[in-house]
N, C-alpha and C positions, 0 to 999 in steps of 0.2 A: 504494500500500500504506500502511496506517496501523497504528499501534500506540498503545495507551493506556499512559501512564506515571503512576504514583501515588507520592506521598510518604506513606508510612505512619508516618513518624517524627514526633517532636514539635519538630523544628528545620527551618528553611529550608535547602534544599540544591540542588545541581545534579546532573543526571543526563545521561549521554551515550549515548542509544540508538544502536546501530550496526547497519548493514545489510550483510550478507554474502551473496555468491552463489557457488554451486558447481554446475558442470555435472557430472552423474553419470557420463556417458560422453563422452569427447572424442577426436577423432582426433589431437590434439596434447597434450603434457604441460602441465597447468595446476596452479596452486596448489590445495591441499585446500579452501581457502575464501579468497575475496578480498573485502577491505573495499571496498564501493562507495558508502558514504555514512554520515554521522553528523550528529547535531544536539545541541548543548548547550542544555539548558533549565533554568530555575530554577523550583523548586516550593516553595510555602509548605507548612507542615504540613497534611496531609490533602488537599492539592490534587491534582487529576488533570488531565493534559493529553493531547491526542491529537497525535501527531507523524506527519506525512505524509512518505513517501518516494516519489519518482517513479521507477518502473522504466523504463529506456529500452532500445532495441535495442543501443545502444553498450555498456551494462552486460552484455548477454548475448552480445556478439560476441567472436570470437577471430580471430587471424590464422591463416589456413589455410597449408598447405604452400607455396603460391605467394605468400604474404605479402599476401593479400587479406583485408580485414575482412569476416567473414560471421557470420551467426547460424545455427548448425546446428540442425536439428530434434532434439528430445530432451527429457529431463526435467532441470530445474534445481531445486536447493534454494535457496529464498529464506529467509534466516535473520535474525532481529532479536533483539538482546539487549543487555545492559549491557557485555558483553565477548564475545570469541570462544568462551569455554568455556561460557557460559550463554546459549544462544539457543533461540528457538522456531522450528521449521522448518516451512515450507509448500512442497509441491511445485508447480512450474509446468511444464506441458508445452507445448513449442513444436512446432507441426506445420508441415509443408511446405505451401505454397500450391498 
């Protein structure tokens, strides 16, 4: 997954894009959203950079009732933004093999 980050100001600065994941329906209780990655980048005025996040099975997995790590079929919300309150959301559907 990638996201473009731009500095629209007139000063150099840092930004920390953050990756959150939420499983819409789960057989166990999970956080509303879980931080799964972040990157700190420096940007010059007017500069734009693309930040890559690698989604892994581990990020989508849960511990089931028998304490086995599994990835359940279902829809996940993949969210990226500067903080947890300001994210762009993309659905990801995981299907059973």
